One Martini backbone bead per residue (centre of mass of N, CA, C, O) as a GRO file, in nm:
protein
   92
    1MET     BB    1  -0.042   0.648  -1.590
    2LYS     BB    2   0.198   0.848  -1.447
    3MET     BB    3   0.508   0.846  -1.354
    4LEU     BB    4   0.698   0.925  -1.097
    5THR     BB    5   0.934   1.099  -0.978
    6SER     BB    6   1.175   1.099  -0.744
    7LYS     BB    7   1.087   1.373  -0.626
    8GLN     BB    8   0.786   1.305  -0.591
    9VAL     BB    9   0.825   1.066  -0.405
   10THR     BB   10   0.980   1.208  -0.178
   11ALA     BB   11   0.747   1.417  -0.124
   12ALA     BB   12   0.513   1.190  -0.064
   13LEU     BB   13   0.605   1.006   0.178
   14PRO     BB   14   0.523   1.170   0.443
   15ALA     BB   15   0.199   1.124   0.389
   16ILE     BB   16   0.274   0.794   0.440
   17ARG     BB   17   0.288   0.668   0.712
   18GLY     BB   18   0.532   0.395   0.720
   19TRP     BB   19   0.625   0.405   0.440
   20LYS     BB   20   0.842   0.245   0.202
   21LEU     BB   21   1.117   0.243  -0.009
   22ASN     BB   22   1.160   0.005  -0.305
   23GLY     BB   23   1.238   0.144  -0.562
   24THR     BB   24   0.921   0.088  -0.737
   25GLU     BB   25   0.822   0.073  -0.429
   26ILE     BB   26   0.581   0.042  -0.169
   27TYR     BB   27   0.585  -0.030   0.195
   28LYS     BB   28   0.397  -0.217   0.459
   29THR     BB   29   0.379  -0.321   0.801
   30PHE     BB   30   0.128  -0.508   0.975
   31VAL     BB   31   0.036  -0.550   1.319
   32LYS     BB   32  -0.169  -0.778   1.473
   33LYS     BB   33  -0.318  -0.956   1.719
   34ASP     BB   34  -0.413  -1.172   1.493
   35PHE     BB   35  -0.524  -1.360   1.240
   36VAL     BB   36  -0.818  -1.258   1.227
   37VAL     BB   37  -0.748  -0.957   1.219
   38ALA     BB   38  -0.568  -0.968   0.971
   39MET     BB   39  -0.793  -1.074   0.778
   40GLY     BB   40  -0.980  -0.831   0.814
   41PHE     BB   41  -0.782  -0.627   0.700
   42VAL     BB   42  -0.754  -0.755   0.421
   43GLN     BB   43  -1.050  -0.722   0.347
   44SER     BB   44  -1.049  -0.413   0.359
   45VAL     BB   45  -0.834  -0.377   0.143
   46ALA     BB   46  -0.984  -0.522  -0.086
   47LEU     BB   47  -1.227  -0.331  -0.101
   48LEU     BB   48  -1.065  -0.075  -0.155
   49ALA     BB   49  -0.917  -0.172  -0.411
   50GLU     BB   50  -1.170  -0.213  -0.579
   51GLN     BB   51  -1.272   0.081  -0.569
   52MET     BB   52  -0.979   0.185  -0.696
   53ASP     BB   53  -0.849  -0.009  -0.901
   54HIS     BB   54  -0.612  -0.113  -0.685
   55HIS     BB   55  -0.354  -0.364  -0.624
   56PRO     BB   56  -0.193  -0.526  -0.388
   57ASP     BB   57   0.055  -0.681  -0.247
   58ILE     BB   58   0.022  -0.982  -0.033
   59ASP     BB   59   0.154  -1.063   0.296
   60ILE     BB   60   0.088  -1.346   0.509
   61ARG     BB   61   0.180  -1.377   0.874
   62TRP     BB   62  -0.053  -1.433   1.066
   63ASN     BB   63  -0.024  -1.105   1.214
   64THR     BB   64   0.122  -1.028   0.935
   65VAL     BB   65   0.111  -0.747   0.702
   66THR     BB   66   0.222  -0.700   0.366
   67LEU     BB   67   0.236  -0.413   0.159
   68VAL     BB   68   0.249  -0.360  -0.203
   69LEU     BB   69   0.321  -0.077  -0.420
   70SER     BB   70   0.249  -0.060  -0.778
   71THR     BB   71   0.246   0.045  -1.122
   72HIS     BB   72   0.295  -0.173  -1.362
   73SER     BB   73   0.185  -0.020  -1.622
   74ALA     BB   74   0.402   0.228  -1.555
   75GLY     BB   75   0.679   0.118  -1.403
   76GLY     BB   76   0.566   0.235  -1.114
   77LEU     BB   77   0.504   0.515  -0.948
   78THR     BB   78   0.195   0.662  -0.851
   79GLN     BB   79  -0.070   0.831  -0.731
   80LYS     BB   80  -0.232   0.571  -0.670
   81ASP     BB   81  -0.043   0.460  -0.449
   82PHE     BB   82  -0.072   0.699  -0.247
   83ALA     BB   83  -0.379   0.694  -0.219
   84LEU     BB   84  -0.400   0.404  -0.108
   85ALA     BB   85  -0.213   0.435   0.134
   86GLN     BB   86  -0.385   0.645   0.279
   87LYS     BB   87  -0.639   0.468   0.307
   88ILE     BB   88  -0.508   0.238   0.464
   89ASN     BB   89  -0.420   0.414   0.711
   90GLN     BB   90  -0.739   0.457   0.792
   91LEU     BB   91  -0.755   0.191   0.886
   92LYS     BB   92  -0.834  -0.035   1.171
   0.00000   0.00000   0.00000
């Protein structure tokens, strides 16, 4: 998968509401009702990631889940990262 240019990344960011750019990664923090709901969300993300064969870095802190996406094999952001971010945003 080919790495996106900085122009392509900037153009793609508005389509993934709430995600922020940090160097060669995009990230978003989700705050859930409590730990159990946060873990259910993580499980949903895990199933989606498996289907797409693209896996985020996940930081869980009680009711707060931070997801970080980057295509390490490409050395930065690819279309795969933005596609997964869009699908994650659709989870409840």
